[in-house]
Residue, then its C-alpha position, 0 to 999 in steps of 0.5 A: m272249250t270244245s271236245a276234241p273231234d275224232k281223228t280217224p275215219d271209220l274202223k271198217a275201212k279196209t286197206k288192200r294188201t298183197a296176198v301172202k301165203r301163210s303157213r298153217n302148221g304153226c302152233f295155235n298160240c302164234r296163230k292167235r297172236k298173228k305172229k310167225c311161228d318157227e314150228v319147233r316141236p314140242s315147244c316153239s321158241t315164242c312159247t318157251a320164252r313166255c313159259i306157256e304151253c305150246i298147243w299144236p293142231q291135229g293134222k290140218e285142224k283150224l284155229p278155233k274161234e274161241y281159242k285163248i292163249p294159256p296163261a304163263n306157267p313157271k313150271l314149264r321152265k324145267e322143260r327148257k334145255v340148252p344144248f351144250e357140246v364140248i368140242p375136243y381140240n388138240a392144240p400144240k404144246p405151248s412154248k415158253h413165249t406163248e406161255r407168257e402171252s397166255q396170261w393176256s387172254e384174247t377177248p372173244l367177240s361175244d364178250l365185247p358187249l358185256l365189257l362195254s356195259t360194265v363201265k360205271s356211270p358217274s354219280p351226280e357229285e362226280y360230274e366234272s369238265l372232261d377237258t379240265e380233268t384230262c389236262m390234270v391227268v396229262s400234267r401229272n404223268g409224263p410219257d415215261q410214267i404213262i408207259n410204265n402204268v400201261i405195262q403194270t396194268p393187269p389183264l381186264t376182267l372181261r366176263p362180269s360176275q352174275r351180280q354185275l351182269f344183272i346190274d348191267v341188264c337193269v341199266n341197259g334193259f330194265i331202266k331204258s324200257l321204263g321211259p314212255q315219253y319223248t322227253h328232254p334228254l336230261l329227264t330220261t330214265s337213263a339220265t335220272f335213275t342210272p347214276l344212282i345205282s352205284r350209290n351203295k350196296v342197298i340200291e345195287n341189290v335193287a338193281e340186281a333184282c330188277g335186272c334178273a327179273f327183266l332177263s327171266w322173260s327170255n330165260p325162264d330158268l331165272t324165274e325163281l332166282s329173280f323172286k328170291k333176289y327181289r325179296t332180298a332187296v326189299t328186306v335189305l332196303m327196309k332194314y336200312v330204313d329202320s336202322k337209322p333216321i332218313v337224312k336229306e342225303d338219302e332221299i334221292w337214292l331211296g326214292a329211286a329204290f322205292q320206285m324201282l321196286c314198285l316197277g320191278a314187282k310188275i316184271t317179277w313172278n309171284c309179286d302182286n300189287k300189295i308190294c307195289v302199294t307198300n313202295l308207293k306209301n314209302s315214296y309219298k313219305l319221302i315226297k311229303a318230307k321234301l315238300q315240308r322242308r322246302q316250305r320251311k325254307l321258303q318261309q325263312e327266305r320271306l323273313q330274310g327279305p328278297k334275294l337277287p334274281n336267278d343267275g341263269m342256272f336254267q337258261d332258256i335256249t332254242s328248241d333245236s339245241l336240246k342235245l347241246e343243252v345236255r352238255n352245256t348245262l353241266i359246264g361251268y358249275e361247281t360240284a354242288r350246283k351240278s348236284a342241285l341240277f341233277e336233283k331237280q331232274f330226278e325229282r321230276m322223274f321220281v314224282e311223276s313215276f309215283i303219280y302214274n303208279f299211284s293213279v293206276t293202282i287205286l283201281t285195283t288195290d285192296d288197301i285203298m284207305g292206306l293210300p293218300n287221298v287222291f285229291e290231296v296228292f294232285d292238289t299238292l303236286k300238280s303245280y310242281v309237276k306242271t312247272p317247266l324245267f327246260s325249254c322244249d318244243v312243247v311244254w309236256m316234254n318236261n313230263p317224262v312219264l305222263g307227257a301230254a296225258f298228265d291231266a288225263f291220268e288225274l281224271a283216271a285216278k279220281a274216277s278210280y277213287l270214286l269207284r272204289t270208295e263208298r257211294t255218297p252224295w258228295s262222291v256222286a256230285c264229284a263224279m258228275r263234275l268230273l264227267e263234264v270235264t271229260k266232255v269238254h277237255k281240250l287235248p294238247v296241240i302240237p305246234p304246226e312247225i313240228r310237223c316238218d320233222e316227221q319222227k318228232f311229230a310222231n313221238l309227240n302225237d303218241s303222247v296226245n293219242i294216249a291222253d285222248i284214250v285215257i280221257r275216254t276210258a275215264k269217262i266210262v268209269l265215271r258213268k259207272v260210278l253214277d250208274p252202277a247198272l251201266s252195261e258195256y252194251d250201252p250205245e254211249v259206251q260203245k261210241d267211246v270204245d270205237h273212238v279208243l280203238s281208232c286212236l290205237l290205229h295211230i300208235p305204232a306197235h313199237s311205241p314206248i307209250w304202250v308202257i302206260s297203257t295198261w289202265p285204259m286197255f283194262i277198262t276198254g277191254l271190259s267194255t268190248i262186246d265183239l271179237n274184233q274189239r277184243e283182239c285189238i286190246m289183246n294185241v296192245l297188251f302183248n305189245a306192252a308185255e314185250l316192251i317191259h317184260g311185264r308178267c303183270i300183264s297176264s293178270i289183266i288178260d286172265l280177268l278180261h277172259l273171265s269178264w268176256g265169259l271165256g273162263t280162265r285157267t287160274s283160280l278166278n271164278s265169278p258170274l260177273t261179266g263186262l263192266d260189272v267186274l268193276l264193282d267187285p273189289q275181290l276180282l279187281s285185287t287180282v289185277f296188277l296194272 
């Protein structure tokens, strides 16, 4: 096995751009981010949406070289005022005819998107053949009966309640933003999490809290409300869990609830990684219970003797028919088997979501011993996650969260575990073996025939690039385990940093892959030594924050500023800089990845 060659030319190569005259009147924050400012005083729309103080230049003052964007402050939400004006309208007195018609109010155009999003998603048990269901409805109702039903139908409620609005935002915003990979259509976040939200009021509370937090990114007035709803959702869920034994039928939606709370904490103000760790512990309990039950079932089947081969529940089809497969896999099966199919889909998403959040949390949690052993987790789950469910263009499309980077995040998780645990001869020997793996690890290869489809190739290549980035940063952490005195100025470290930055140039700013980039960007940020490197890392973090509306990103930025010797406007204070920050558990516990 050989190490993957660098894929990009020298970073110093510059491309010629057409000279564009930019306004120098924008606020310092927009100019620092190299974004267009609408120049609305006293606070531009970008700063208002981010809850940060808008700093304006004095006269023709230039942007200071060491200027840093201030951290978000929820108190600034009180300064945001939405203009409201009542326009009088003298309408003519309605006649009797118009009074009757007024009961059927006309739908404003602005309400139509909300109306579309309130359609209830079917549960897994409700998947039926559309053609069959339609025929049954037509056979029961003749033309006269259909007309009578239409006449007796009351007006639609076009404006949803606040609770329904937040749930809709969770479905159409929060859940969709969580999918980082180009994956099989049946393995997307919308295909796995969304059908479970209507199961009961408990998980609806979770969806409401996540939707409110997601919306608070652009509406700071909802910041405090989102935290209250999140706290309520946690309380109600734990009350349900404590009130009765968990049965098999509860495991799927409970798994969704715990992972949504884990991810929702990252976008909710005042939440930290402690609540994330709690949800990860509960998620792993569900996973272990399911695995133990499955092992008992396999033992019983061995005692009963061999069975007939699989009858084609997961039939292989051509890679060009993925969308057709979404429909075909649900046709011709009774409800129980459709439910079993959905359970397989959700299990894959649930387990991978747990693995990712578990892998990145190990580095920063102050409860490292409360989490399951990282070697046990991957030894138990790796073979299951690596088993394909569907026939796809590349095998890692069966991994909806980690994609081509599954092995890379396994290395990252084990490197973080060794860094945070006591240094022993065993941990040193283990770190040396893992370091050798990072040097010879071969990246997944995209088949040549896929290059004909530029968009598909670009999506898959993003996953390969993030795998390369995670491996390089895991290598830095492992070297820090072996040599606690390792500095960010080490030539080998800078070589890895340059390689990471070159990979970043191949990933578009709008790529969803940034959702899983926080761990490698934090490590790379600690390893940077000049302004250009740091600006590149900051831009990536801003992109990730925009995608998921992640308030947790501010904790990463604060500690990076401290490690760069720039100070911070928070209570953080430490003389440690660069990679030495990795040796301080108290500082690491302030970061939410």
